[in-house]
N, C-alpha and C positions, 0 to 999 in steps of 0.2 A: 585695120579693122580690130585687131586685138587690142590696140591702144585705146580705141573708142569704147570698147566693152569694159575695159578696166576702169576708165574714167567714169562711166555711168555707175558702176558698182560702188566705187568710192564715194560718189556723190550721194547715193542712196544711204550709205552707211553714215556719212556725216550728217545728213538730214535727220536720220532717226535718232541720233545722239542728242538732238535739241528738242525732241518732242516730250511733253510731260507724260508720266506714268499715272493713270487714273485708277483708283480703287473705290468701290461703293462701301461706305461705313454703315453697318446695320445697327440701329439703336437697340438698347436693352428692351426685351419683350416682357410683357406682364404675364404672370402665371395664370393658369386656368384652375377652376375649382369644381369639384363634383361632390355630391352627398347622397346618402341613402338612409332609410329608416331601418332600424333593427328591432325585432326580426322583420324580414321582408314581408309586407302585408299590405292590404288595401288601405288607402288613405281616407276611406269613407268615414270612419269614426274610430278614433284612437282613444285609449285611456289617457288620463292626465299625467301619467308617469311613463316616459318613453326614452329609448336610447337612440341617438342620432349619430351616424358615422359620416366622415367626410375625408376627402383627399385632395391633393393638389399636384399640378404638373407644370414645370417651368422649362421652356425649350432651351434656355441659355443659362440656367443656373440651378440653384437648389432651393427647396422649400424649407423655411425655418419655423413656420408657424401659421396661425390662422386668426383672423378676426371674425367673430360671429355676433349676430344681433337678432333680437326678437321684435324690435320696433323700427329698425332702419336708422335710428338716431344714436343710440347708445351701443357702442361696440366693445367687445371684450376679447382680449388676446389670449390664446392658448397654444401650447405646442403639441397638444394631444390631437388625436384623430377621431375621438368620439367622446360622448358624455351622456350621462343620465340626467334628464330634465324632469322637474315636477312643475306642471303648469297649473296655475291657479284656476279653480272652477268658479264660475259665477252663477247667477241665478238661472241662466240658460246655457245651452251648449255654445261653445265659443270656437272661432277659427283663429289660429295663430300662424304667422308667417315667419319662418326661420330662414336667415340669410347667413352665408359664410363665405369669406374671401381668403384665398391663400396668399402668403407673403413670401417673396423671394429674398435672396441673400445679397442684393445689390445695394446695401446701405452705404452711408458715407463714412463709416468708421468712427464716428463720434456720437455721443449721447444727444438726442434731440428732445427738447422739452415739449415739442408739439409736432405732430405728424398730420399734415394736411394733404390729402389726396382724394381724387374722385369727388370733390366738393363735400368731403366728409372730414370732420375734425375727430381724429382717432385719439387725441390726447397725447401725453408724453410717451416715449418709447418704454415698453415694459422692462422692468429690471428686478433683480433679486435683492429685496430690501433686507440686507444682512442684519442691520441693527434695529430694524422695526421702527424707524422714525418717520417713514413715509416720504423721505427726501432722498433723491439719488445722490450718491457720493462717488468720487472718482475710483475708489477701489472696488466698487460693486459691479457685478456682472449685469450686462443689459443685452437686450435683443436688438440688434442693429437692423431696423426695418428698411427693407428695400421697396420694390414695387408691390403694390397691393392690387389684387385682381379687381378691375373696375366694374366687372359684371359678376357680382356675387352669385353663387349657386343658391337657389332658394326653393322652398317647398312649403305648401300650405298644410297645416295640421288642423283639420276639423276635430275638435276635442269634444267627445261625447261623455257626459258625466255617467259614472257607473253607480248603480244603486248599492248602498251598503248591505252587507249580509250579517245577520245576527243569529246566534245559537246559544243554547244553554251551556254553561260551564259544566265540567265533569262533577263539580261539587254541588250542583243544584238538583234538588229533588224535593218532594213533598211527602210528609207523613200523611196517614189517613186523617188524623185529627190533630189540631193544635189550638192553643189559645191565640188571641188576636195579635200575634207577633210572628213574623217570618222573615227569613233572609233569602234573597235571590241573587244569583250571579250569572253573568252572560259574557259571551265573547263577541266582538264586533270586528269585522274585516271590511276594508274598502280599498280596492286596488288603486283608487285615486289618492290613497294615503289616509291612515286612520285619523289624522289631524283634521280631515275634512268633515268628520262626523260632528255635527253641530249640537245635536241634542239627542237624548234618550226619552222616549215617551213610555210611560207606564200607566196601567189602568187596572181596576178591579171590576170584573164582571161585565163592564160595558166599555168597549173600545172607543166609543164616542165621547166618553167622559174621562179623558186621560189628563195627566199633568206631565210637565217636561222637566227634566233635570239635565245637567251638563253632559255633553257628548263624551267626555272622558271617563265618566263613571262606569264601573263594571260590577259593583256590588251595591245593593241597597237593602236595608232592613226596614220593614214597615211595622209599626206598632200602634196600638190603639191610643187615641189622644184623650178620649172621654168615655168611660165605660157606661155612663148613664145616659148618653145622648141617643135619641131615636135615629139620628142620621150621623153615625160616628165618622169622624175624620181620623186619618192615620198620619202620624209623623213618618217622614222618610229620612232615615239616617244614611247619609252618604258614606259609602264604603263601610257601613256598619258602625260608624263613629257617632256616639251620642252627642259629641260636641260640634258636629257638623250636620245640622238638620236643614233639609231643603225648605225654602221659604213658603212653598205651597203645600197644603195638606192633600192627602190622597183620599178621595171620596169613594163610595160604592161598596163598602164592606157590608156583608150580610151576616149578622151574628146568629149563631146556632143554625147555620145553613151551610150548604156547599158553596165554595167560592172558586173563582178562576182569576189568576194573575196573568196579565199580558204585558209584553214589552216589545218595542221596535226601535230601530235606529234611523235617524234623519240627518242627511248631510246638508252642506251649506247651500246647495241648489234647491233644497226642498224634496229631493228624491228620498223616498222612505222604503225601508224593508217591510215586508209583511209582518204583522204582529205574530209573535210566537206565544204559546200559552203553557202554563203549568197549573194543574196537572194536565196530562194529555186527555184526549176524549174518552179513553177507556178507564180513567181513574177519577177519584174524587178527593177533595180537600175540605173537610168539615172544620169550621172555625167555631170553637166553643167559648161562650161567654163565661168568665169566672163566676162561681157561685158566691164567693165571699172574699174575705181578706186573708184567709189562711191557705197556704199551699203546702201539701205534703209531698216532699221530693223523694220519689222511690228510686234509690240507687242500689237496690238490693238484688243481687243476681242469683243467690242461693235459693233452693226450692224447699222452704220449710214453713210456708204459709205466713210469712211476715206481713204481707199485704193484708191478709184477713185480720190479723191482730190489730193493725192500725185502723182499719175500717171499723172494727168493733169498738176500739177505744174512742174514736171520734164520735161515734154514736152515743157512747156512755157519757161523753162530755156535752151532749146536746148540740153537737156541731154537724149533725148528719147532712144538713142542707146548706152549710155555711163554709165549706172547705172544698178544695180540689186536689186531685192527685196528679202529679207530673211524673209519668214513667217515661223518661227520655231514652231508655233502652228499647222499649217496645215501639214507641213512636219517636224514633230518633229524628231530630230536625237537621237540616243542612247548616253548614257553618256553625257548628255546635257551640263554640265558645261565645260567639256573638249572640246567637238566638237564645241560648240558655239564660244569659244575664238579663236580656231585655224581657224575657218571659217571667223570671222570678221577681223582677221589679214591678210587675203588675200587682203584686201581693205585698201587703204590709208585714205579714208574718210568714215564716217558713219553718217547717220541721223536716230536716234532712236525715234520712236513715240509710245506712249502708252496711254491707259486710266487709270482709277484708279486702275487697276489690273496689274500695271507694274511688270515685273519679276525682283524684287529687288535682289534676290539671285544672278541672273546672272550678274546684273549690279555691285553689290558689288564685286563679284569674278573676273570680267573680265575687267572692264573699265580701272583701273590703269595699268594693264598689257598691255592692248591695247595701251594706251598712251605711255608707256615705249618703245614700239617697233616702235614709230614714227607715230602712228595713230592719227587722229583728229576726234572728235565726237561732234555732235549737238543733243541735247535732246529737245524733245517737249513732255513732259510726266507729268502725275499727279501721286499722290501717294494714297495709301489706307488711310482711315480715321485714323487708328492707325499705326504709323510708328516709328521705332527707329531712332531718329535723329543721334545718334552716328554711326549707321551703314551707314547712308547716307554720313556722313563725310568721309567715306572711299573712296568716289570718287567725292564728291562735296565740295568746299571750304566754308562751312557754319559753323555757330556757332551751336554746338551740344546741347546746353541746352535750346534753346527756338526757337519757330517759331510762325507764326500767321495763324490762320485758320478761314475759313468762310464756313458755311454749303452750301451756294449757291450764285451765281452771276447771274444777269439777263443779257439779251442781251443789247448791246449799252454801256457797260462799257468800258471806255478808259484805255489804258495802254501806258504810256509815257516813253521815254528814258530820262536819266539825261541830263541836258543842256550841259555837257561836252562830251556827246556821241550823238551829233545831227545827225550823219550819220545813226543812227538806227531809222527807221520810227515808227510813232505811230501805235498802233494796237487797234482793237476794237472787243469786243465779238459779235458773231452773234446769239447766242442762250444761253439758261440757262446752267450754269455749276455748278456742285455740288462738295462739299468737296475740296474746293480750299485752297491751302497752300502757303504762302510766307515765306521767310527766312531772317534771319539776317546773315550777312556775316563776314568772318574773316577780320582782318585788313590788312593782307598781302596776296599776291598771288591771288587776285581776283579783277575784275573790275565791280563795280555795274552799271547796265544799266537800266533795266525796273522796274517800280514801278507803283502804283495806284495813280494818281494825285488827285483823289477825296477821297482818304483815305478809300476805301473799305477794304483794308488790309494794315497793316504797313509792313515795310521791303521791300524785293525785290522779284519779280516774275521772273526776268531774269538777268543773269550775265554771265561773261566770266572769265576764269582764266587768269592770267597775261601772260602765255605762248601762249595764244590764240590758244590752241589746244582742248579746251573744251568750249562749249557754252550751257547754260541751259535756257530753258523757261518752266515754271511750268504749262503750259496749252497747249492743242492741237492746232496746227496751223490751222486746218480746221475750228475751231470755233473762230479764231481771225482775220478772213479776212473781217471784216465789215468796214464801213466807206469808206476809199479810197482803200480798198483791197490791203494792203501793205505787205502781207506775201511774195509775190514774190520779192519785193525789199529787204526785210529782208534776204531771202535766198541768193539772189545775194551778199549782203553785207557779210554774214557769210561765205558761201561756196567759193565764188570767191576771195573776198578781204582778209578776215581774215585767211581762211584756205589755200588759194592758189590753189584751184581746177581750172583747165582749161577745159572749155567745148569742 
């Protein structure tokens, strides 16, 4: 019996030695992909700029990157897990479908010029183009694409266009009164991207009668085009640049009346911000039509009745209804350097008077441009104790490396014209003057005229350029009318004879 059992066991052992050992081989499994919108919110209506996050999971390997697509045809590889997208807005709200597929690390170890999976041509394997030639070379790093998730994660993005928002810039305000020139500035924000702002609409007094300028414009200067027109149109200077004028003129100006300026922003879909206005409903902006061709520029901040002197002097010259006064300190305009220049350009002739606080920055930036447009200007101004002569040379024909100064002059000091310039009358100070400066002149382009015959200062205190469109006196006229009170004669000589103004 024992022998039989032993034989049976041996037989079983021998039989088992000849049976095949079978194992089930599990194929490489595709990765899975998920995604989310950041921040987590309803998908009912998203702005056109949004952040999308995604992730992948591979049961038998590692995730090396992702392919994403907005159309299901063109796919882009990335190793990142999120990205900020700017979705183009059309004329109506739009729905986009975003798809993303994870990629595992089961590649073949060589660079493939074409990846075909899931009935999709993903193109060549992505690589780091070290030499920027657009062609893969053997020494360059590449992403060895394994399996790509055949069921991309996807999400619909209904994109709702956002209306742009517009507001006045901090530099935008209006004086109570101005001539028919003004500069406006605004800020525009659109969460869809400021590049989606297609146009800016501006209007005077009637928002139904607007004109449009480019959506990138943030500053516009408007100026009268024809002072004699019953229905005046205004040039629109883009960014305040007289060399960049909008092709369409702005209608609606009401001369010698209150006016309102409106502006709004419109994006590529036609969504428009509400119009905003200047002035606000509690204020007014009166636009004054110039009386004539002469502008008296009041840059005098001291309180010694200088304005009254010039008013009386204009009346004595029979110019009482043919000139205007521009007191830009009392009625300061916005964007002063731009608005000031375009304002004085409305006038053929200017008389600029100032004390020691002359607005030099304005003079330096505007005088030569004013002369270049045919303007003629008479100065009766002083300068601060410290002044950059080189900057003055920007609008005066003086030697920039030297001048003569004196802390004070008493009354009764005589100022004479050169013998060759006898038509210019003698002047005499009527009160003490402080921080007086005379100048040495260039050899060309200038006519020396007034000096101190008793040598209180060397150089010249008065001169004209050779074109006779600029005349300079370095003291205030209302303090030079002593002796025979010759300021009136001097003004007649300069304004009527030299400049050609007709009363």
